[in-house]
N, C-alpha and C positions, 0 to 999 in steps of 0.2 A: 567610902565603897568602893570597889574597884567593878573593872570592865572586864568583862572576858569574853572568846570568841572558841568556842568548843568547835574543832576540827575534827570529822567522821572519819572513819578509815575504811578501806579498799570494800566495795560493793554496798556500803552503807549510804545514807544519807546524812543530812543534817535532822531526819525524823530519831536516829537512833538518840539522841539526848532531850526527848519526850518529857519524862522524868526526872532530870539532874536540872536546866534550866528555870523552869517553877518553885523548884525548891533555888535556887541562889536568888532568883528573883525575890523574892519574899525578905530574902535578908537586904532587898534596897542596892544591891548590884545590877547594875547594864550584863546582859545575857542576849550575843546573837551566836545562832548554830547554821552559816552558811551551808550552802549545798555547795561540793566541790563539780566541777564541770562536768556535767552528763553521768547526775547523781542526782539522786532524789529528785527534786520536781523540776530539776535543771533541765531547758531541751537540750544541748547542746548536745552532740552524738559523741557515744562513750570512745568509738575507735579514733577519732580526732585529738583524742587528750593527749600530753606531755604532763611529766612533773611541773613543767614552767607556767602551763594555764594554769595549773594545779596553786601554785604560789603565784599568779599576778592576781588571783579571784582571792587569797587572801589577805595580800598586802591592799589590793582595795580593802575587802574589809574593815582592815588595821587605820587604814583611810578617813574613813567614817567615821572614827572615833573617837574625840578627846582626850587628851592625857596619857598614858601611860596602860599597855594593855598585858593581862593575865594570856597566854595565846597557849591551849591546852590540845593537846592532840593524842587520840586514837588510835592504835596498834599504827597503818600504813600514814595515817598526821603525822604521826612523829616528820617522817621525813618533810612532809609540807611543813610544818613550823621550825624545823631547822632551817632551812634554805628562805624563808622566811628571816627568822633574825637575821642571816648571814646581812639578809639585805636592809634589814630598817631596826636593828639592833637600836638605837636612841626611841624608838615608837613600844619600849614593850618591857615590862617587871616583871616578865617571869616569864618561862618555859615552864608546863607541866606534861609530863610522858607520862598517858594510860596506861601502863600495858602494851607500848608503843617502841616505833623505830627511834634507837638513837645514833646518827649516823659519826663516824668520824670524816674527815675528807676523802669522800670518794668510792665513799659506800654507795651500794644502790638495795635495795629490798632483799636480791637475788643473793647479791654476797652476806649479806648477812644471813640468810635464811640455809643457807650452804652448808651451815657447823651444825643443823639438823637434819640429813636426811630423811628420815624417818618419821618426817613429817604429815599425820593425816590427810593435810592439805594438798601435798602431792598428789594423792591418788584422787582425790575429791572432786581436784579444779577438772575441768569441761572446759575444752575452748568453742569459742559462738563460731559459726558455720565462715563466717569471715577471714578462722586465723589470728585475729587481732585484740582478742581477746578473751576472760577466761569467767566462767561464770562457779560456782558452785551446785555441785549435789546436793538436790534438796532431801533427799536421802538421809546425807548426812550431817547437816546443816546442826542439831538438836549434838551433837558428839562435838562437835567442833568448836561453837557459836556459844552456844544456849542450853549449855546442860542442864543449869541450876539458875536458870530464867524461866519465870512464868506460863503459863500454856499462850497466855492469852499475849505476851510479847512476842512469843516462835511465831505465833500467827501474823502477825502482823506485819514481823519484820520479813518472812515467806513473802507477803505480799508484797514489800520496797525494793526490795533486795535486787542489784544492776547488773550488768556486764564492768569487769576493770580493765581496763588496758592492759597490754600486759610491757608496755614498751615504760608504762607508768612504774611497771617492777625493777627493769634491767635499767631504768637509769640512775646517775651517779648522783650525789650529790655536794658541793662543795661548799665548804666550810671553812673559816680560820680563826686564831685564836684571837685574832683582833675585832671580827663584830661580830661572828655566831657565840665565841668563845666568852664576850664581857656580860652575855647575858645572865642571868640567875638560873639554875635549870634545878629541876626536881622530877624526882620520878616516884610514880605508884606501882609497884610488885603489882599479880594478879597473882597468888600464889597456885593454881590450880586451874591454868592458863593452858590449854593441849594446842590452841591456834598459835603463840605464841610465847611458850616454857619455859617457866621461869629462869632455869640454866640458859639459856637466848639470851632473857631481859637481866638478868644478874652478869654475863660479860661485855654486856654493852655497856653497865653503870660503870662496871671496872676499866673499860678501854678508855670511856668519857665522865669519871667522876659529878656525881648532882651533888649540892650542897644539903639537897634534906629527899630523904629514901625512907617512903611511906606502904603500905599492902595493904591489899584486900581477900581475903579469903574466898575469891571467886574466882570462875572461868575467864572465860576474855571479852565477857559483856556487864558490865560491872557496871556502865548507867540501865539494863535493865534487872541483874543478881541484884545489885545493893545499891540503890539512886540513894540511898541519904546519906550512906556511910560514903559514899562517893563524894557527893555534894559537900557533909562535913569535912573530907580532906582538903577538897577544893575552898573552901572558905580558909583552912588553917596556914591554906599559902597565901591570902593575899598581905 
């Protein structure tokens, strides 16, 4: 059996894995779904967070588990798991990117997104009053994140999404072949994704090849749209 740490993306929390985690646990796996600082039920102020505080949280989570860990990142969570791999390569069995940002050394979320200037998130993002974070226009959520998701999951997400620090999006990730590069990688493409389009996903994998590449015919939120299929693909990567 395997130990999984499932890392959520921007604006979300560990709650987004609520359908997937029980499916993996039912197969006997250990599954942890931490909130990144300032997200979900974590009380820290979002505007005080950096990519470093996210990485520290996940490194600490990995440290509570025995043996090697399969680290799964969704969306922005891909940057986090990449940095954790640089810090703790000896503790990781595999990195799994679920329609996630897969950086080269020096990449940031903003740098990667620059190849897609027409992305609808550019017009749907709303600055918080302090100017330090962004939220997503609630009216645009279905088209960008949840077009193929059940209505009850969309309604739940509306109540839980929070602000994302701009600083995290601009912060570069530093990875090396000697540390990050020694951890096996897999990528799960989501072919109907609007927030992180397939062509961007494919460009990242071409630049940083993964040993296994799988595909789900969903939008940006396969944990709601196809939890059983996503859990099955994650089980296959043990």
